[in-house]
N, C-alpha and C positions, 0 to 999 in steps of 0.2 A: 527633378530631384535625382541627379546622377549619383549613384552610390560611390563612385571613385572620387568624387569631389567633396565628400563629407566624411571626416574622420570617424565620427561616432557611428556611421553607417557602413563602415568598411567591411567589405565581404571577406570573410576568412576562407581562404581558398583551399587550404590543404588540411587533411585530417591529421591531428596530432595524436600519436600513441605514446604516452609518457612511459618511461621506464618503470616497471613494477606495477603499473595500473593502467587501465584503459581510460583515457580522458580524451574525449573527442572535441576538438575545437568546433564551435557552432558553425554549421555550414549554411549560414543565411545572413542577410542584412537585417537590420532592425529599423523600424519606422514608428515614430510616436506622434507625428504631426497630423492634425486634421485639416481638411479644406486645402489640399495642395494642388488645386487646379492649375494647370499650365496650358494656356491657350495653344501653344505650339504643339503640344502632345495630344490634344483632344482628337478623337476619331469619330467617324460616322460608321457604326458597326455594320450598317447595311451595305457598305462598300467593300466589306471584308469577307473572306472565305475561311471556313473551318479547315485549315490545312496546317501541316508542319508541327502541330502540338499532338503528336501521335500517342503519347502516353497520358493524355488527358490532364486533369487538374486534381489537386488534393489539398486538404488542410489537416493540421496536426496540433495536438496539445492545447486545446482550448481551456481558458480559465475565465474568470470574471472580467479580465482586462486585457488578455493576450490571446493570440492565435497565430499559427504559422500557415501561410499559403504557399503552394508549390506548383510548379509545372516543369516541363522539359521541352526545349525546342530542338528541331532536327539538325541544326548546324551552329557552329561557333561564330563569334564576332558579330552577333546580331543584337541590335538594341531592342529590348523587349519592354513594352509599357505594361505595367500592372495597375489595375484599378479596383477599388473597393467601394461598394455603395450599400445603402440601406434598402434600396429597391431594385428589383430585377431588371428594370429598364435603364438603370444607371442615369437617371435624370439629374441626380446630384451626386457628385463624387465625394466620398468621405476621405479616402486616402488614394494617393497615386504616386508613381515614381517610375524610374527606368533603371534597367540593369542590362549589362551586356553579357551574352552567353560566352562561356569559356570551355575549352576542351578539358582543362584541368579538373572540372567538376562534371564532365560529360554533358555539358549544356543544360544541366538542371538549374532551376531557379527556386530559391526559398526566401521568403520575406516574413520576418516576425513582426506582426502588428502589435504594438504595445500601447498602454494608456487608453484603451478603448472603454466605452461605456459598458456597464453590465447589462445582461439580459437582452442581447441584441440578436436578431437574425441578419446576417450579412451575406452579400453576394460579391463575387470577385471574378475577374477575367484577366487574360493576358493577350497581347497583340504585338505584331511587328508591322510597322508602317511600310517598309520597303517592299515586303512580300504580300502586303494586304492580307495578312494571316491573322486569324483570331481563334482563341480557344473557346471551348464550351464555357458556360457560366457555372462556377462552383458555388456551393452554399455552405455556410458555416455559422457558428454561433459564439456568443460569450455567455457564460453562466450567470444567473442572478446572484446577488450578494447573499440572499437567503432563499433557498429553494424549498418548496413543499414536496416536490417529487423530482427524482432524477432517474432516467431510463438509460441503461447501458446494455448494448449488445456485445456479448463476449464470444470470441471465436479464436480458432487457431488451426494450423496444419492444412495449408492449401497447396496441394500438389497438382500442377498444371496438367501433367500427362495422365493423372488418375481419373479425370472427369471434368465435367463442366462446373463452372463456379456459380451454380444456382443459389448457393447459400449467400454469397455476396449480393446477388440480385435481391434475395429476400430481405436481407438486412437494410439494403438501400431503401426499400419500400416499407420498412418497419417504423414503429413509433420511437425508436431509439434516438436519444440526443447525441450519443457518441458511440462509435464502434471501438471496443477495446480488443486489440489483437495481441495474443499472448505468445506469438512467435511461430516459427516454421512458416513464415510468409512465403518462402519458396524452398525448393529442394535442390541440392547440389548434384544429384545423380545424372548419369548420362541418359541420352535418348533411349527409350526402351528399357531403362532400368527400373528401379523401385517405383511402384505405382502404375506402371504400364502393364496391361494384360490383354488377352484376346477380346474381352468384352469392350474395352475402351479404345482399341486400336483404330476402329473406323472413325473415331473423332479426329484423328490426325493431329493430336496435340503433343507431339513428341518434343522433348526439350531442345532448346537452342542455347548455346552451341551443343552439338551432339555428344561431346565428350563430357566427362566429369569436370566441373569448373574449378580452376586453380588461380588463374591470373586475374588482375583487376579488370581487364577487358572481358574476361569470361563472366565474372560476377555482374558487371554492368549489362552485358548482353542478356543474361538470364532475367535481371530485373525488367529490362525493356520488353522482353517477351511476355512476362506475367502482366505488366502494366498495359500491354496491348489488348488484353482481354476486356471485352465490353462490359461484362458484369462487374469485374473488379473496378473498372473505370467509373461505372455508375455509382458504386458504393463510395468511392473516394469523392466523387462529384457532389453527392447528396449529404454525406455525413463526415464530420471530422473524425480522425482516428487518433487513438493513443496506443502506441506500439511498444513492444519490447522484443528483443531477439530471443530465439531459442538456439538449438544446436545447428539446424540445417542451413541457417543463414551463413554458417561457416562450414561445418562438416558434421556428420552424424556422431552423436554422443561426445560432443566436445567438452573439454575441461581446460584448466589454465594452460597447461603445457602441450596439449595434443588433442587428438580425437580418434575415435575408433575407425572412422573412414578417412584416415590420413596415414600414408606410409612413407618411409624414408625415400623411396624412389620418386615421390611426388614433390621433393624439394623441402624447403624450410617451412615448418608449420607456422612459425611466427610471421613469415612473409605472407603466407596464404591468409592467415587471420587478419593481418593489416589490410590486405586487398579486400577481403570480405567486408570488413567494418567500414572502410572508406566508401565502398559502393553503398552499403546500408545507409550511411549518413547522407549520401547524395540523394537517394530515392525515398528514404523514410526519416526526414529530419526530426529532431526532437529538441525540446526547450532547454534553455540554459539554466544553470544555477546562478542566482544573483550574487552569491558570495564571491565567486571567483571568475565570473563571466565565461565559464567553460561548461561544456555539456557532458553530463553523465547519463548513461542509459537508465540507471536507477534514479528515480525522481518522484516527487510528491505533488498531488493535486487536491486542493480543497474545493470540492464541487458544491457550491451553494451552502456552505457551512452545514451540510447534511452528510456528505460522503467524504471521508478522508481516504483517497485512493493513492496507495503507494505502490509504484511499479518497481519490482525487484529484478536483479539479474542473478538467477540461480545457475547460470551456465558458464559464462566466459571469465568473469572477473575473479571470483574467489573459490571456484570449485576445485577440490582435489580429485584426482583420478578415481573413477568408479571402481568399486570392488566387483569381482566376478565370481559368482557362485561356483563355477566349475573349478576354481583354484582350491576349493576346500573339499573336493571329492577325491578321496584316495582309494587305494586298492582295498583298504580295510573299512571303508565307509566314509561318512561325513566327518570332517575334522571340526567338531563344534568348538573346541577350545580355541583354536587359531581364529576361527570365524568370529567368535565373541570378542577376542582380543582386538581384532582389526576393526570391527563394526563399532566398538565403543572407544576407539582411540580418540582422545580429546583433541588431538592436533589436526584431525581431519575435519574439513569444513566445506560448506556449500556456498555461504555468503561471503566469507572472508571477514576479517576483523574490522576493516574500515567501513564496509557496507553495514555490518551488524551494528556498529556503534552509531552510525548515521540513522539507522532505522530506530534505534532506542530513543534518540533525541527527538525524532519526528513523532513517535507515538506518545512520548512523555508530555510533549507540549501541545498536543491536539485534543480538542474537546468535541469534535464532530460526533454525531450519533452513531455513525457506522464506520468502523475501521476495516478497510478493504485492502487486501493484498492482491495485486495483479502480477502473477508470476507463472512460471512455465510448467513445473512438474507437480505431480500429485503430492500433497502435503499430508493427507490423512494416512493413518496406519493401514496397510493392505497386507496383513499377515494371513497367509493361507497354510493349511496343513502341509507339512514337508512332503508327505506321501503324494499329495496332489501335484506338487511341483515336479517331483521325479517321474511321475507317470504321464505328464503332459506330452502329447504326441505319440504315445504308445497305443497299441491296439486295445488294451484293456483300460484305457483312461476313463471311458464312460462308466464302466462297472465300478471302478474304484471311487469315482466321484459320487456315484449314487450311494455307495456304502458310507462314505464320509458324511454326506448330507443326512442320511438316516441316523447315524450316530449323533450328529450335532443336534438334530431335532429331539432325540431322546434325552440328551444332556439338558437342553433348554427346558424340557418338560420334567426335569428332576427324576428321571427314571432310575430307581435304586438298583436295577439289575445290571447296569453298565459295569463291565469289568475294568480294572486298572489298565489293561492292555488296550481296550477300546477307547477309554478316555485319553490315553497317550496318543492314539492315532489322530485325534482332532485337536489336542492341546499342544502337540509338538509342531510349532508353526515357524515359518520363515517369510520374510518379505518377498513378494513376487517380482519386485522391480527395484534393483539396487541403484538404478539411475535416478530414481525419485528421492524424496526426502527420507524414505525408509532406509536408504543407504547412508544417511547422515543423521542418525537419531540424536546424537549429542548436540549438533548444531540446531536441530529442530527444537529440542527442549530449551536451549538457551534463547532461541527466538520467541518461543511461547512465553517465557518468563519476562521478556521485555514488555509484554502487553499488560502485565499485572492482572487486574480484574476486568479489563476491557475485552469484550468478545471480538473474535476475529472472524471475518468472512474472507475465505481464500478462493480466488479465481484460479483455475488451473487448466492447462491444455495438454499437449504433448502426446497423449495416449491414443487419440483419434476416436475415443469412446466417451460416452456420457456417464458421469458418476455424481453422487451426492453422499457425503459422509459426515459423521461427527468428527470434530478435531479434539483429540484427547491427549493429555500428558501421560507420562509414564505411570503415574499413580491413578490413571483413569479419570482424572478431573476433566470435565468437558470445558473447552476453551473457545469453541466456535463451530463453524460449519464450512465445509468445502463444497463449492459449486464448480464442477469440472465439465468443460464443454467437449462435445464430439468434434471430429475433424470436419473441415469444409469439403475436402474430397479424399483425404488420405485414408487408406483402408484400415479397418479395425480388427477386432477379434474374429470376425466372421471369416477372414482370410486364413488365419492361423488354425481355425477349426475346420477348414476345408469347405467353406461355404455350405453349411448344413441347412436343414429345413428350418422354417420359422419356429416350429414346435421345439426342435432341439436347441435353438438359440434361446428361446424363452426358458427352457429348463436350465441351461447353463447360467443365464442371468440370475435365476432363482437360487441356484446352487451357491453362487458367489455371495449373494446378499445374505444367505444363511450362514456360510462358513466364515465370512469376514465380519468380525464383531462390530466395527464402526461403520460399515457400509450399509446405506439405506436404499440406494437406487443405483441401477446399472443398466445401460443399454449397450449391447455388444456389436451393433451392426449399422446403425443409421447415422447419416451425416446431417449436421445442422449447427445451431448456435444456441446460446442462452440469452433470453431477454430478461434482464433483471430490472425491477422497479423498486426504488428506495423511497420510502416515506418516513415520517416521524414515528409511525407506529410499527412498521414491519418492512421486511424485504420479501418480495415475491420473485421467484425464479421460475421461468417457463422454458423448458427444453423444446425448442422449435426444430422440427425435422423436415427436410425436403423429401419428396416422394422418389426422386431419381436424380442422378448426376450424369446420366447417359443421354438425356434429351433435354432440350431447352424448354419443353413443355412440362411443367412440374406443378405440384401443389405443396402446401405446407400444412403441418399438423402439430399440435402441442402434445408431446409424448408424455410429459410429466410436469407437475407443478409442486413447488415447495414454498411454503410461507414460513418465514423465520422471524421471531420477535425477541 
C-alpha cells in the first residue's frame, strides 16, 4: 500500500502556517483498511536487527476508532514497512503499508489509523527490508465506546539537562491509559543554560546543539536529542500521548507576536515560530479536524463517553503580550490605576476569539460526565499579598511572610482586634504570575461562562510545581477544580528560594495555602506527575513524585490525593 499511489492517503509534506492563524497541515498519511497483507512485504522479524530507528516509536491522539503511530528512520529515501497487529507476535496483521522517508519531514513517519474497532490493545512496528532494520514494538489503544474508568497521566516541563527522565519511566510503568503532556516537551536554551547546574553536570546531559535553537535544523536536532533518551522512548513505546505545546517549544514566554526569549538580533520571530512548529508537527503529530481536514493544536477527545478532554492553546495562537508588574512600579509607588485599566482591558485575551467560540460549541454540545481542559498555565486565582510580592528575594522575606500568615490566620479566626492597617496588609493582593490566566482575568471569566452549570476540571503545567485549587469566578462562585502537575525535571520554587531545608520548604508551602484563598495544596520542590482516575462517581487525582532525578535508581511515592465529585 504505497502512500504515493493513493490519493486519499497522500502524505502532506509541508507544514502550512496560514496567515492570521496557525493551521498545521496534518503531517501523516491516513489508513482505514483492515487485512492489508501483502506477501511481497512480509518479513521474518528474526532476520532483522534493531538499528536505525534511533528515536524509537510513538503513538498519539487515541480515540475509540483512531490513533496515530510514529517513528523516525536515520536516512531519507528508504521504504519503510509499518505493521499493526492485535497480538505482540504479529501472527496476524491488522493493518500494513509502506512509506518512503523524506528529508522534507526529517525522515519522520506518521500514520493515522482510522475506522478501528473500539476498546482494542494494538501493537505496531516499523522495518526496512534493505537494511534488515526493525523498530521496537510499540503499544497503543483505542478507547471503548462507553468506559467505566479512564486513567490519564498528566505531565509537563521536561528539561533534558536538568536531570534524568525518571518521571517518564514511572509513567511508562503506571496504570495510565494515556499520557497527557501539557507542554514544555523540550527547552530551547543553550547547553549549560537554564536547568543546568553543578548538581546535574556529571550527568553530561547538555543540550544539542550547544547554542540556543533558532533554525529548523536546530529544533529538529533538539527533538532528536530528547527522543534519544531511553526513559522518554519507553514512555512513548508503552503509552499513547495526547500533547499540546507551551512556550519553550518555541521560546520562553511566547505570545502571538513574540517571546521574552527572542530578540531582534536573532532574526524574524515569525520565521523562528514557523521553524519550531514545523519540527513540532514532525515529532509530535496530532489529529486532524474532520470538518476541514486540517490539524489544529486545540482539539477535543470524547474518551469513552465519560471524559470530554479539550486541549487548548493558551500560548501561541491567541495570546496577547503579557503584562509586566515592573511597568507599574513608579518612583511614587505602585500605579494601581494604570494596572487595573490594563488588566481589565476587554481587548486583551489568552485564547483568541476563534478558539473561544470553538470551545463554546464543544462544551455546549457535549454531555460527558467530566468536562476536562488540558492546557498550559495555572487557571485558578493565585492572588498573594502585594507586600509578599515586593519582599520576595529580600533578606527580610521570611519575617514578612510570617507576619502576613499570622495576620491571615487571625482574620480567618474572626479576630476582632485586627486593625484596618493589618487587614489591608493581607487584603491588598496581586497575582503572582501575569503569564498565567491571572494576567487575563476577563478572558478567564468569559471562558468560565461558556460552561454554564457544567463543572470544570482544569489540567495545568508550566510552573514546575504541584498545585490543587478551587476554580472560582469573580463573584466567588465555584466552577470547578484545578489539578496542576509538577515538572518532569524542570526546577521549581526550591531554586528561587535558594534550596532551603525541608522544614523551610514545608513552611513556605503552608504559608501559600494559607494566604491564597483558593489554593488547597502546593508542593514547592518535588518532580513528578498526576495520575487521574475518572469514574462515573468521582475523579481521583494522585500526585506521584520520584525520589530523585540525579540517579536512575529511584522510587515513587504519592505525595497527595484529591477526590472530586
